[in-house]
C-alpha positions, 0 to 999 in steps of 0.5 A, spaced: 678 110 759 683 110 764 688 115 766 693 111 763 689 111 756 688 118 756 695 120 757 697 116 751 691 117 747 688 124 749 682 127 746 683 132 740 685 139 744 686 135 750 694 133 749 699 136 753 705 140 750 709 134 751 707 127 753 711 123 758 711 118 753 715 123 748 721 124 754 727 120 752 728 115 758 735 115 757 737 122 760 735 119 767 739 113 766 747 113 768 751 109 763 758 107 764 761 113 759 755 117 759 756 119 752 749 119 748 748 121 741 742 125 739 740 119 735 741 114 741 738 119 746 731 119 742 731 113 738 725 110 735 725 104 730 721 105 724 718 099 721 713 097 715 707 093 717 709 085 716 704 085 710 707 091 707 714 088 706 715 086 699 719 080 697 721 084 691 721 091 689 722 094 682 726 101 683 727 106 678 735 107 676 735 113 681 732 109 687 737 103 685 743 107 685 741 110 692 739 104 695 746 101 692 750 107 695 746 106 702 747 099 703 754 099 701 756 105 706 752 100 711 757 095 709 763 099 710 760 102 717 760 095 719 767 094 718 769 100 722 771 100 730 764 101 734 765 108 735 767 110 728 761 105 726 756 109 730 758 116 727 758 113 720 751 110 721 748 116 724 751 120 718 747 115 714 741 115 717 741 123 716 743 122 709 737 117 708 732 121 711 725 118 713 721 115 708 714 119 705 708 116 709 704 116 714 703 112 721 700 106 720 695 102 725 696 095 727 690 091 725 688 087 731 683 083 727 684 075 730 689 077 735 688 077 743 689 085 744 686 091 742 688 097 738 690 101 744 694 095 747 698 094 740 699 102 740 701 102 747 706 096 746 709 100 740 710 106 744 713 102 750 718 099 745 719 106 741 716 103 734 713 107 729 709 103 724 709 106 717 705 106 711 709 109 705 710 109 697 718 108 699 718 101 702 726 100 700 727 107 704 723 104 710 726 097 710 734 100 709 732 105 714 730 100 719 736 096 718 740 102 719 737 104 726 737 097 728 745 096 727 746 103 730 742 101 736 746 095 737 753 097 735 752 103 740 751 097 745 757 094 743 761 100 744 758 101 751 758 094 753 766 093 754 765 086 757 761 083 751 764 076 748 768 078 741 765 072 738 758 074 740 759 081 737 762 078 731 756 073 730 751 079 730 755 083 725 755 077 720 748 077 721 747 084 719 752 083 713 747 078 711 741 082 712 744 088 708 745 083 702 738 080 703 736 087 702 740 088 696 737 082 693 730 084 694 732 091 691 736 088 685 742 092 687 747 086 688 753 086 688 755 091 693 762 091 693 
């Protein structure tokens, strides 16, 4: 085992108090306005494994009402200016919370990489693979996390062409409606 592998996957009891992997990288990068929220500063993307993504899901009435409200609020956030949108998305992520579940290991059978390489790749790109009994929450949360990260970039990248920003927002609106159809909570407006 290399030193790098030991750092990423230490033996039980050998784990340091805080691993460099857990340290937010953005603290060392000077951004144009220097403002980062707590969510941007330590952002990870929570994703279900691809084979666990449902094409349709049956939700209880309470779950349907919650997902309808979450997705409607996401659409409202997409209509705001970038700074206000980021704040609303952060509040939505806090309100939604994390889905119940455990970290998932990526099955590398038939892939040209090892389990260590797959987990190392996910750590590098700050991805949490999940298994959960709440796939709707996990799918909505991952979309909101993505929208939040991209919208925060729009707010800092003043030189981005408006047409590209508008197209990205339209894509997020379409994805929100796709989730609404998957959850059976349309129409959102």
